LUMDO-86550 format. One record per residue (C-alpha): residue in one letter; x, z, y. Coordinates in Angstrom, 3 decimals, always signed. Each point is the difference from the previous one (the first is absolute). Layout:
BEGIN
<site rest="A" u="X" w="Z" v="Y"/>
...
END
This chain:
BEGIN
<site rest="M" u="+82.070" w="+83.898" v="+55.417"/>
<site rest="D" u="-1.205" w="+2.474" v="+2.323"/>
<site rest="I" u="-3.056" w="+1.658" v="-1.997"/>
<site rest="A" u="-0.913" w="+2.980" v="+2.400"/>
<site rest="R" u="-0.333" w="-2.679" v="+2.793"/>
<site rest="K" u="-1.968" w="-2.160" v="-1.862"/>
<site rest="A" u="-2.202" w="+3.195" v="-1.331"/>
<site rest="Q" u="-0.563" w="+1.006" v="+3.371"/>
<site rest="A" u="-0.749" w="-3.451" v="+1.506"/>
<site rest="L" u="-2.938" w="-0.453" v="-2.710"/>
<site rest="T" u="-1.440" w="+3.602" v="+1.077"/>
<site rest="E" u="-2.622" w="-1.299" v="+1.898"/>
<site rest="E" u="-1.277" w="-2.360" v="-2.626"/>
<site rest="T" u="+0.424" w="+2.710" v="-2.782"/>
<site rest="V" u="-2.245" w="+2.590" v="+2.054"/>
<site rest="A" u="-2.621" w="-2.692" v="+0.904"/>
<site rest="V" u="-0.532" w="-0.854" v="-4.072"/>
<site rest="R" u="+0.311" w="+3.873" v="-0.714"/>
<site rest="R" u="-2.985" w="+0.664" v="+2.353"/>
<site rest="D" u="-2.100" w="-2.728" v="-0.994"/>
<site rest="L" u="+0.512" w="+0.572" v="-3.424"/>
<site rest="H" u="-1.005" w="+3.685" v="+0.983"/>
<site rest="M" u="-2.948" w="-1.200" v="+1.299"/>
<site rest="H" u="-1.592" w="-1.873" v="-2.604"/>
<site rest="P" u="+1.039" w="+1.730" v="-3.211"/>
<site rest="E" u="-0.652" w="-0.910" v="-3.653"/>
<site rest="I" u="-0.212" w="+2.331" v="-2.817"/>
<site rest="A" u="+1.304" w="-1.078" v="-3.359"/>
<site rest="F" u="-0.418" w="-3.451" v="-1.375"/>
<site rest="E" u="-1.992" w="-0.791" v="+2.957"/>
<site rest="E" u="+3.090" w="-0.929" v="+2.494"/>
<site rest="T" u="-1.074" w="-3.625" v="+0.755"/>
<site rest="R" u="+0.494" w="-0.093" v="+3.287"/>
<site rest="T" u="+3.298" w="+1.495" v="+0.133"/>
<site rest="A" u="+0.919" w="-1.919" v="-2.936"/>
<site rest="G" u="-1.294" w="-3.097" v="+2.498"/>
<site rest="I" u="+2.290" w="+1.465" v="+2.658"/>
<site rest="V" u="+3.041" w="+0.538" v="-2.025"/>
<site rest="A" u="-0.221" w="-3.701" v="-1.976"/>
<site rest="S" u="-0.263" w="-1.647" v="+3.464"/>
<site rest="R" u="+2.898" w="+1.672" v="+1.746"/>
<site rest="L" u="+2.438" w="-0.606" v="-2.921"/>
<site rest="A" u="-1.222" w="-3.506" v="-0.466"/>
<site rest="E" u="+1.116" w="-0.317" v="+3.953"/>
<site rest="L" u="+3.557" w="+0.624" v="-1.493"/>
<site rest="G" u="-0.302" w="-2.871" v="-2.430"/>
<site rest="L" u="+0.436" w="+2.975" v="-2.674"/>
<site rest="D" u="-0.857" w="-1.214" v="-3.595"/>
<site rest="L" u="-3.499" w="+1.830" v="-0.425"/>
<site rest="R" u="-2.812" w="+0.775" v="-2.488"/>
<site rest="S" u="-2.878" w="+2.000" v="+0.956"/>
<site rest="G" u="-2.799" w="+1.616" v="-2.203"/>
<site rest="V" u="+2.616" w="+1.451" v="-2.461"/>
<site rest="G" u="-1.961" w="+2.957" v="-1.821"/>
<site rest="G" u="-2.755" w="-0.819" v="+1.678"/>
<site rest="T" u="+0.957" w="+0.412" v="+3.912"/>
<site rest="G" u="+3.691" w="+0.552" v="-0.063"/>
<site rest="V" u="+2.441" w="-2.423" v="+1.749"/>
<site rest="V" u="+3.826" w="-1.069" v="-1.277"/>
<site rest="A" u="+2.336" w="-2.094" v="+2.123"/>
<site rest="L" u="+3.454" w="-0.940" v="-0.709"/>
<site rest="L" u="+2.790" w="-0.662" v="+2.591"/>
<site rest="E" u="+2.799" w="-1.929" v="-1.405"/>
<site rest="G" u="+3.523" w="+0.498" v="+1.435"/>
<site rest="A" u="+2.068" w="-2.842" v="+0.983"/>
<site rest="R" u="+2.369" w="+1.262" v="-2.446"/>
<site rest="P" u="-0.432" w="+0.852" v="-3.793"/>
<site rest="G" u="-0.209" w="+3.783" v="-0.939"/>
<site rest="R" u="-2.187" w="+3.038" v="-1.119"/>
<site rest="T" u="-3.523" w="+0.219" v="+0.130"/>
<site rest="V" u="-1.388" w="+3.103" v="+1.741"/>
<site rest="L" u="-3.313" w="+1.167" v="+0.150"/>
<site rest="A" u="-2.089" w="+1.566" v="+3.254"/>
<site rest="R" u="-3.053" w="+1.888" v="-0.399"/>
<site rest="A" u="-2.624" w="+0.996" v="+2.625"/>
<site rest="D" u="-3.338" w="+1.382" v="-0.897"/>
<site rest="M" u="-3.419" w="-1.227" v="+1.710"/>
<site rest="D" u="-3.122" w="+1.950" v="-0.960"/>
<site rest="A" u="-2.003" w="+2.785" v="+2.296"/>
<site rest="L" u="-1.817" w="+3.106" v="-1.259"/>
<site rest="P" u="-3.441" w="+0.484" v="-0.083"/>
<site rest="L" u="-0.049" w="+2.268" v="+2.757"/>
<site rest="Q" u="-1.668" w="+0.746" v="+3.344"/>
<site rest="E" u="+2.840" w="-0.296" v="+2.838"/>
<site rest="E" u="-0.749" w="+2.985" v="+2.387"/>
<site rest="G" u="+2.894" w="-0.561" v="+2.320"/>
<site rest="D" u="-0.504" w="-2.120" v="+3.116"/>
<site rest="P" u="+3.012" w="-1.992" v="+0.803"/>
<site rest="P" u="-0.619" w="-3.614" v="+1.503"/>
<site rest="Y" u="+0.230" w="-1.996" v="-3.023"/>
<site rest="R" u="-2.507" w="+2.439" v="-1.935"/>
<site rest="S" u="-1.255" w="-1.463" v="-3.326"/>
<site rest="V" u="-3.294" w="-2.331" v="+0.884"/>
<site rest="V" u="-0.980" w="+0.310" v="-3.881"/>
<site rest="D" u="-2.400" w="+3.023" v="-0.678"/>
<site rest="G" u="+1.497" w="+2.285" v="-2.863"/>
<site rest="A" u="+3.264" w="-1.802" v="-0.489"/>
<site rest="M" u="+3.390" w="+0.829" v="+1.804"/>
<site rest="H" u="+3.611" w="-0.224" v="-0.595"/>
<site rest="A" u="+0.849" w="+3.712" v="-0.237"/>
<site rest="C" u="+3.141" w="-0.627" v="-1.935"/>
<site rest="G" u="+2.268" w="-2.408" v="+1.751"/>
<site rest="H" u="-0.799" w="-3.506" v="-2.105"/>
<site rest="D" u="-0.515" w="-2.012" v="+3.321"/>
<site rest="G" u="+3.358" w="+1.251" v="+1.475"/>
<site rest="H" u="+1.557" w="-1.235" v="-3.470"/>
<site rest="T" u="-1.632" w="-3.362" v="+0.261"/>
<site rest="A" u="+1.148" w="-0.460" v="+3.621"/>
<site rest="V" u="+3.368" w="+0.937" v="-0.472"/>
<site rest="L" u="+0.389" w="-2.347" v="-3.197"/>
<site rest="L" u="-1.460" w="-2.670" v="+1.517"/>
<site rest="S" u="+2.535" w="+0.588" v="+3.280"/>
<site rest="V" u="+3.106" w="+0.256" v="-2.840"/>
<site rest="A" u="-1.151" w="-2.994" v="-1.697"/>
<site rest="R" u="-0.368" w="-1.773" v="+3.724"/>
<site rest="L" u="+3.766" w="+1.650" v="+0.942"/>
<site rest="L" u="+1.467" w="-1.486" v="-3.407"/>
<site rest="A" u="-1.409" w="-3.064" v="+0.199"/>
<site rest="E" u="+1.661" w="-0.654" v="+3.302"/>
<site rest="C" u="+3.089" w="+0.802" v="-1.304"/>
<site rest="R" u="-0.173" w="-2.056" v="-3.417"/>
<site rest="A" u="+2.948" w="-2.186" v="+0.798"/>
<site rest="E" u="+2.463" w="+3.137" v="-0.423"/>
<site rest="L" u="-2.340" w="+1.568" v="-3.277"/>
<site rest="A" u="+1.627" w="-0.398" v="-3.467"/>
<site rest="G" u="-2.718" w="+0.447" v="-2.325"/>
<site rest="R" u="-3.736" w="+0.268" v="-0.001"/>
<site rest="V" u="-2.661" w="+2.564" v="+1.321"/>
<site rest="V" u="-3.515" w="+0.585" v="-1.631"/>
<site rest="F" u="-2.279" w="+1.464" v="+2.023"/>
<site rest="V" u="-2.991" w="+2.117" v="-1.722"/>
<site rest="F" u="-3.138" w="+0.520" v="+2.184"/>
<site rest="Q" u="-1.762" w="+2.353" v="-2.544"/>
<site rest="P" u="-3.704" w="+0.881" v="-0.349"/>
<site rest="A" u="-1.584" w="+3.212" v="-1.407"/>
<site rest="E" u="+2.900" w="+2.450" v="+0.070"/>
<site rest="E" u="-2.657" w="+2.763" v="+1.182"/>
<site rest="V" u="-1.413" w="-0.447" v="-3.556"/>
<site rest="V" u="+3.357" w="-0.756" v="-1.484"/>
<site rest="Q" u="-1.382" w="-3.066" v="-1.446"/>
<site rest="G" u="+1.596" w="-2.441" v="+2.182"/>
<site rest="A" u="+3.356" w="-0.756" v="-1.527"/>
<site rest="R" u="-1.193" w="-0.099" v="-3.315"/>
<site rest="A" u="-2.348" w="-2.812" v="+0.839"/>
<site rest="M" u="+2.537" w="-1.924" v="+1.866"/>
<site rest="L" u="+2.539" w="+0.330" v="-2.575"/>
<site rest="D" u="-2.494" w="-0.847" v="-2.889"/>
<site rest="D" u="-0.822" w="-3.146" v="+2.186"/>
<site rest="G" u="+3.220" w="-1.136" v="-0.088"/>
<site rest="A" u="+1.405" w="+1.244" v="+3.402"/>
<site rest="L" u="+3.699" w="-0.051" v="-1.443"/>
<site rest="E" u="-0.647" w="-3.245" v="-2.230"/>
<site rest="G" u="+3.476" w="-1.853" v="+0.050"/>
<site rest="L" u="+1.738" w="+2.061" v="+2.380"/>
<site rest="A" u="+3.255" w="+2.430" v="-1.059"/>
<site rest="V" u="-0.344" w="+2.679" v="+2.105"/>
<site rest="A" u="+3.170" w="+1.933" v="+0.113"/>
<site rest="A" u="-1.047" w="+2.485" v="+2.216"/>
<site rest="G" u="-2.887" w="+1.619" v="+1.992"/>
<site rest="I" u="-0.776" w="+1.805" v="+3.349"/>
<site rest="G" u="-2.831" w="+1.590" v="+1.705"/>
<site rest="L" u="-0.787" w="+2.902" v="+2.398"/>
<site rest="H" u="-2.916" w="+2.092" v="+1.162"/>
<site rest="L" u="-0.358" w="+1.122" v="+3.820"/>
<site rest="T" u="-0.796" w="+3.810" v="-0.144"/>
<site rest="S" u="-1.605" w="+2.357" v="+2.622"/>
<site rest="A" u="+1.631" w="+2.688" v="-1.665"/>
<site rest="F" u="+3.098" w="+0.036" v="+1.965"/>
<site rest="E" u="+0.972" w="-1.517" v="+3.082"/>
<site rest="T" u="+1.021" w="-3.305" v="+0.909"/>
<site rest="G" u="+3.794" w="-0.315" v="-0.363"/>
<site rest="R" u="+0.226" w="+1.279" v="-3.635"/>
<site rest="V" u="+0.002" w="-1.475" v="-3.213"/>
<site rest="A" u="-0.189" w="+1.734" v="-3.374"/>
<site rest="L" u="+1.558" w="-1.849" v="-2.811"/>
<site rest="R" u="+0.942" w="+1.568" v="-3.589"/>
<site rest="P" u="+0.940" w="-1.182" v="-3.338"/>
<site rest="G" u="-1.722" w="+0.427" v="-3.016"/>
<site rest="P" u="-3.356" w="+0.958" v="-0.211"/>
<site rest="T" u="-1.800" w="+0.246" v="+3.345"/>
<site rest="M" u="-3.444" w="-0.328" v="-0.215"/>
<site rest="A" u="-2.534" w="+0.896" v="-3.513"/>
<site rest="S" u="-1.871" w="-1.885" v="-1.894"/>
<site rest="A" u="-3.767" w="+0.194" v="+1.082"/>
<site rest="D" u="-2.744" w="-0.147" v="-2.307"/>
<site rest="T" u="-3.679" w="-0.290" v="+0.731"/>
<site rest="F" u="-2.857" w="+1.346" v="-2.185"/>
<site rest="S" u="-3.725" w="+0.536" v="-0.083"/>
<site rest="L" u="-1.770" w="+2.384" v="-2.171"/>
<site rest="R" u="-3.957" w="-0.560" v="-0.335"/>
<site rest="V" u="-2.000" w="+3.824" v="-0.703"/>
<site rest="Q" u="-3.400" w="-0.851" v="-1.937"/>
<site rest="G" u="-2.147" w="+2.695" v="+0.100"/>
<site rest="K" u="-3.720" w="+0.238" v="-0.401"/>
<site rest="G" u="-1.896" w="-0.434" v="+3.449"/>
<site rest="G" u="-2.911" w="+1.992" v="+0.782"/>
<site rest="H" u="-1.948" w="+2.560" v="+2.960"/>
<site rest="A" u="+2.397" w="+1.673" v="+1.835"/>
<site rest="A" u="-2.232" w="+3.248" v="-0.282"/>
<site rest="K" u="+0.212" w="-0.318" v="-4.215"/>
<site rest="P" u="+3.708" w="-0.444" v="-0.198"/>
<site rest="N" u="-0.420" w="+1.753" v="-3.931"/>
<site rest="E" u="-2.009" w="-3.184" v="-0.946"/>
<site rest="T" u="+3.423" w="-2.373" v="+1.575"/>
<site rest="V" u="+3.379" w="-0.255" v="-1.081"/>
<site rest="D" u="+1.178" w="+0.158" v="+3.825"/>
<site rest="P" u="+3.075" w="-2.903" v="+0.507"/>
<site rest="V" u="+0.684" w="+1.721" v="+3.329"/>
<site rest="L" u="+0.913" w="+3.292" v="-1.272"/>
<site rest="V" u="+1.960" w="-1.611" v="-2.788"/>
<site rest="A" u="+1.860" w="-2.227" v="+2.552"/>
<site rest="A" u="+0.822" w="+3.055" v="+1.679"/>
<site rest="Q" u="+1.494" w="+1.397" v="-2.931"/>
<site rest="I" u="+2.209" w="-2.823" v="-0.770"/>
<site rest="V" u="+1.458" w="-0.202" v="+3.391"/>
<site rest="T" u="+0.985" w="+3.359" v="+0.026"/>
<site rest="G" u="+1.261" w="+0.009" v="-3.625"/>
<site rest="L" u="+2.056" w="-3.170" v="+0.542"/>
<site rest="Q" u="+2.233" w="+1.847" v="+2.703"/>
<site rest="A" u="+0.882" w="+2.451" v="-2.777"/>
<site rest="L" u="+2.048" w="-3.030" v="-1.506"/>
<site rest="V" u="+2.520" w="+0.059" v="+2.709"/>
<site rest="A" u="-0.095" w="+3.721" v="+0.956"/>
<site rest="R" u="+0.445" w="+1.506" v="-3.622"/>
<site rest="E" u="+1.009" w="-3.284" v="-2.341"/>
<site rest="Q" u="+2.464" w="-1.571" v="+2.055"/>
<site rest="N" u="+3.637" w="+0.783" v="+0.227"/>
<site rest="P" u="+0.574" w="+0.941" v="+3.847"/>
<site rest="L" u="+3.154" w="-1.924" v="-0.100"/>
<site rest="D" u="-1.890" w="-3.272" v="-0.930"/>
<site rest="P" u="-2.318" w="-0.858" v="+2.950"/>
<site rest="A" u="-3.518" w="-1.220" v="-0.863"/>
<site rest="V" u="-3.317" w="-0.253" v="+1.971"/>
<site rest="I" u="-3.294" w="+0.041" v="-1.104"/>
<site rest="S" u="-2.771" w="-0.603" v="+2.722"/>
<site rest="I" u="-3.435" w="-0.713" v="-0.342"/>
<site rest="T" u="-1.032" w="-2.304" v="+2.957"/>
<site rest="S" u="-3.575" w="-0.921" v="-0.033"/>
<site rest="V" u="-3.102" w="+1.815" v="-1.448"/>
<site rest="H" u="-3.240" w="-2.302" v="-0.345"/>
<site rest="G" u="-3.285" w="+1.107" v="-1.391"/>
<site rest="G" u="-3.564" w="+0.947" v="+1.292"/>
<site rest="T" u="-2.850" w="-1.049" v="+1.759"/>
<site rest="A" u="-2.030" w="+2.769" v="+1.423"/>
<site rest="F" u="+0.162" w="+4.025" v="+0.550"/>
<site rest="N" u="-2.624" w="+0.564" v="-2.746"/>
<site rest="I" u="+1.015" w="-2.310" v="-2.493"/>
<site rest="I" u="+3.329" w="+1.025" v="-2.584"/>
<site rest="P" u="+1.353" w="-3.895" v="-0.585"/>
<site rest="E" u="+0.563" w="-1.616" v="-3.527"/>
<site rest="A" u="+3.724" w="-0.518" v="+0.757"/>
<site rest="V" u="+3.021" w="+0.678" v="+2.535"/>
<site rest="E" u="+2.981" w="-2.216" v="+0.222"/>
<site rest="L" u="+3.172" w="+1.559" v="+1.050"/>
<site rest="G" u="+2.786" w="-2.291" v="+0.892"/>
<site rest="G" u="+3.950" w="+1.164" v="+0.402"/>
<site rest="T" u="+3.680" w="-0.971" v="-0.531"/>
<site rest="L" u="+2.986" w="+1.297" v="-2.033"/>
<site rest="R" u="+3.288" w="+0.068" v="+1.554"/>
<site rest="T" u="+3.081" w="+0.424" v="-1.729"/>
<site rest="F" u="+3.844" w="-0.915" v="-0.417"/>
<site rest="N" u="+0.623" w="+0.354" v="-3.546"/>
<site rest="D" u="-1.533" w="-2.567" v="-2.803"/>
<site rest="A" u="-0.401" w="+3.059" v="-2.465"/>
<site rest="T" u="-1.785" w="+1.839" v="+2.423"/>
<site rest="Q" u="-2.437" w="-2.680" v="+1.051"/>
<site rest="A" u="-0.607" w="-0.553" v="-3.561"/>
<site rest="R" u="-0.694" w="+3.645" v="-0.578"/>
<site rest="L" u="-1.922" w="+0.950" v="+2.843"/>
<site rest="R" u="-2.362" w="-3.296" v="-0.363"/>
<site rest="E" u="-1.142" w="+1.236" v="-3.490"/>
<site rest="R" u="-0.299" w="+3.642" v="+1.412"/>
<site rest="I" u="-2.310" w="-0.910" v="+2.908"/>
<site rest="L" u="-2.027" w="-2.069" v="-2.431"/>
<site rest="A" u="+0.089" w="+3.283" v="-2.410"/>
<site rest="V" u="-0.882" w="+2.522" v="+2.338"/>
<site rest="A" u="-2.702" w="-2.350" v="+1.724"/>
<site rest="R" u="-1.886" w="-0.760" v="-3.729"/>
<site rest="G" u="+0.494" w="+3.960" v="-0.801"/>
<site rest="I" u="-1.671" w="+1.079" v="+3.181"/>
<site rest="A" u="-2.800" w="-2.466" v="-0.559"/>
<site rest="A" u="-0.494" w="+1.107" v="-3.412"/>
<site rest="T" u="+0.094" w="+3.587" v="+0.755"/>
<site rest="F" u="-3.197" w="-0.628" v="+2.352"/>
<site rest="R" u="-1.869" w="-2.353" v="-2.458"/>
<site rest="A" u="+1.286" w="-3.213" v="+2.359"/>
<site rest="A" u="+2.305" w="-2.699" v="-0.958"/>
<site rest="A" u="+2.833" w="-1.403" v="+2.271"/>
<site rest="T" u="+0.732" w="-3.379" v="-0.339"/>
<site rest="P" u="+4.019" w="-0.814" v="+1.560"/>
<site rest="E" u="+0.518" w="-3.808" v="+1.524"/>
<site rest="W" u="+3.822" w="-0.438" v="+0.988"/>
<site rest="G" u="+1.017" w="-2.790" v="+2.377"/>
<site rest="E" u="+3.115" w="-1.656" v="-0.120"/>
<site rest="G" u="+2.549" w="+1.936" v="+2.346"/>
<site rest="S" u="+3.386" w="-0.819" v="+0.802"/>
<site rest="P" u="+3.273" w="+1.414" v="-1.021"/>
<site rest="V" u="+2.720" w="+2.268" v="+1.442"/>
<site rest="V" u="+1.832" w="-1.877" v="+3.257"/>
<site rest="V" u="+3.741" w="+0.368" v="-1.122"/>
<site rest="N" u="+2.562" w="-1.278" v="+2.367"/>
<site rest="D" u="+2.935" w="-1.713" v="-1.819"/>
<site rest="P" u="+3.228" w="+2.388" v="+0.867"/>
<site rest="E" u="+2.136" w="-2.897" v="+0.602"/>
<site rest="M" u="-2.170" w="-1.728" v="+2.606"/>
<site rest="T" u="-1.294" w="+3.180" v="+1.559"/>
<site rest="R" u="+4.082" w="+0.669" v="+0.464"/>
<site rest="R" u="+0.808" w="-3.637" v="+1.528"/>
<site rest="L" u="-3.249" w="+0.685" v="+2.286"/>
<site rest="R" u="+1.172" w="+3.464" v="+1.406"/>
<site rest="P" u="+3.134" w="-1.645" v="+2.153"/>
<site rest="V" u="-2.506" w="-2.543" v="+1.033"/>
<site rest="V" u="-2.823" w="+2.511" v="+1.585"/>
<site rest="E" u="+2.991" w="+2.313" v="+1.435"/>
<site rest="G" u="+1.377" w="-3.175" v="+1.990"/>
<site rest="V" u="-3.413" w="-0.312" v="+1.445"/>
<site rest="L" u="-0.788" w="+3.994" v="+0.741"/>
<site rest="G" u="+3.249" w="+0.996" v="+0.072"/>
<site rest="E" u="+1.080" w="+3.785" v="-1.107"/>
<site rest="G" u="-3.092" w="+2.107" v="-0.924"/>
<site rest="G" u="-2.691" w="-2.258" v="+0.098"/>
<site rest="L" u="+0.000" w="-0.751" v="-3.822"/>
<site rest="F" u="-0.861" w="+3.146" v="-2.585"/>
<site rest="E" u="-1.249" w="+0.220" v="-3.653"/>
<site rest="R" u="-3.283" w="+0.975" v="-0.044"/>
<site rest="D" u="-1.542" w="+2.299" v="-2.963"/>
<site rest="P" u="-2.021" w="-2.504" v="-2.589"/>
<site rest="L" u="-3.542" w="-0.385" v="+1.058"/>
<site rest="M" u="-3.013" w="+0.202" v="-1.782"/>
<site rest="A" u="-1.607" w="-3.062" v="+1.596"/>
<site rest="G" u="-0.007" w="-2.682" v="-2.284"/>
<site rest="D" u="+0.841" w="-3.762" v="+0.782"/>
<site rest="D" u="-0.208" w="-2.777" v="-2.072"/>
<site rest="M" u="+3.412" w="-1.544" v="+1.342"/>
<site rest="A" u="+0.897" w="+1.734" v="-3.333"/>
<site rest="L" u="-1.045" w="-3.481" v="-1.496"/>
<site rest="W" u="+1.886" w="-2.250" v="+2.332"/>
<site rest="L" u="+3.094" w="+2.602" v="-0.564"/>
<site rest="Q" u="-0.497" w="-0.574" v="-3.865"/>
<site rest="E" u="+0.826" w="-3.675" v="+0.692"/>
<site rest="A" u="+3.054" w="+0.468" v="+1.411"/>
<site rest="P" u="+2.182" w="+3.035" v="+1.127"/>
<site rest="G" u="-0.514" w="+0.869" v="+3.920"/>
<site rest="C" u="-0.982" w="+2.482" v="+2.159"/>
<site rest="Y" u="-3.134" w="+1.268" v="+1.729"/>
<site rest="F" u="+0.626" w="+2.082" v="+3.214"/>
<site rest="H" u="-2.139" w="+1.859" v="+2.819"/>
<site rest="V" u="+0.661" w="-0.401" v="+3.566"/>
<site rest="G" u="-1.282" w="+2.745" v="+2.559"/>
<site rest="A" u="-3.142" w="-1.272" v="+2.172"/>
<site rest="G" u="-0.637" w="+3.183" v="+1.462"/>
<site rest="D" u="-0.202" w="+1.624" v="+3.470"/>
<site rest="A" u="-1.702" w="+3.575" v="-0.004"/>
<site rest="G" u="+0.055" w="-0.018" v="+3.918"/>
<site rest="R" u="-2.352" w="-3.065" v="+0.071"/>
<site rest="G" u="-2.238" w="+1.524" v="-2.838"/>
<site rest="L" u="+1.525" w="-2.699" v="-2.258"/>
<site rest="D" u="+0.463" w="+2.251" v="-3.087"/>
<site rest="Y" u="-3.518" w="-0.163" v="-1.863"/>
<site rest="P" u="+0.981" w="-0.500" v="-3.762"/>
<site rest="H" u="-1.022" w="-2.675" v="-1.736"/>
<site rest="H" u="-3.102" w="-0.613" v="-1.370"/>
<site rest="H" u="-1.441" w="+1.947" v="+3.290"/>
<site rest="P" u="-2.666" w="-1.475" v="+2.359"/>
<site rest="R" u="+2.354" w="+0.537" v="+2.727"/>
<site rest="F" u="+2.998" w="-1.381" v="-1.611"/>
<site rest="D" u="+1.860" w="-2.208" v="+2.364"/>
<site rest="L" u="+4.018" w="-1.497" v="+0.365"/>
<site rest="D" u="+2.479" w="+0.131" v="+2.435"/>
<site rest="E" u="+0.683" w="-3.547" v="+0.891"/>
<site rest="A" u="+3.379" w="+0.642" v="+1.389"/>
<site rest="A" u="+0.521" w="-0.181" v="-4.222"/>
<site rest="L" u="-0.757" w="-3.128" v="-0.527"/>
<site rest="P" u="+2.926" w="-2.193" v="+1.639"/>
<site rest="L" u="+2.208" w="+2.512" v="-1.878"/>
<site rest="A" u="-1.797" w="-0.513" v="-2.925"/>
<site rest="V" u="+0.381" w="-3.745" v="+0.111"/>
<site rest="E" u="+3.714" w="+0.616" v="+0.804"/>
<site rest="L" u="+0.664" w="+2.307" v="-2.967"/>
<site rest="L" u="-1.979" w="-2.297" v="-2.769"/>
<site rest="S" u="+1.621" w="-3.463" v="+1.659"/>
<site rest="R" u="+3.515" w="+1.830" v="-0.545"/>
<site rest="G" u="-1.152" w="+1.336" v="-3.514"/>
<site rest="I" u="-0.546" w="-3.381" v="-1.080"/>
<site rest="L" u="+3.155" w="-1.340" v="+0.913"/>
<site rest="E" u="+1.737" w="+3.005" v="-1.347"/>
<site rest="F" u="-1.530" w="-0.593" v="-3.624"/>
<site rest="L" u="+0.597" w="-4.036" v="+0.549"/>
<site rest="R" u="+3.531" w="+0.775" v="+0.021"/>
END
């Protein structure tokens, strides 16, 4: 089958779907319109379909003409709670929501892969499970789908997925065996003080001051307790508290994330974050109450599956198109699908600095070079076919 020609023939459709999804972003577990479009298009292909898996997830099964292995291919669907600042013709029409991480492209690409392979089902040996996942940005969607029986009755032999990235240019792919993306924990800390008049701080326990000390103190865990050869990141990403300039509030809410590549490091830093926060709070006569969110483990590419994918990518890109990228501190709950079956998650360049398409992910001016979309369709289709062998 001429995969390259078929992927190119689907370019107009792939781009149109991506632009439509970009204009109508939906954040975690609210992807009802997106899931509806996905389900409708998959139904047109005659695939065995389940919707509402894990909330808004969609699972579809393509049966080849001959028996064989079962391969899972996954795309995430959710957007970010971010106001778009760019001005493309497909700019988000939803206030406070934006596809700033490429998930619109992922969904469009996997839909085109499903169409391409469905049209070739007479030549397929095996089955492909297409997973369209909600809520990757809050690293909860994969777990929700798995807990809801997304793979029930399916003996999946391999898994595959890709992430479009503006970090490098179209025509290049990053692939590495072993740990490739970090675990991602979320946490919140409620700093409880004693409110009062801003003119009389001596009569209060100021949670703003305590929260500021905690933010600073937590950075010391990485700077002075963590082995520099064992990467870890602690970031406080939200601070909420107070209502007026002359009122010291009762409490301040902090939110953040912990990223590591090592289970023991993850466990130790979880413990130390709580100990430091509680200790600093107690020093100032306040209290810090933690809450840990369910995170995702390290994304680990199976060495053998990665080895098999390398010549596939090189055959498409030619010499110099494939490189091995350093592990990323970003997390992704693709990790959970790869725990279900050995496989590979790779990054496809979709940047073009000359056209201003190199803003980082999660930036309000983020966008993709759409020339990368047919390339991604071809790469993912060929990868699935390789894993079916």
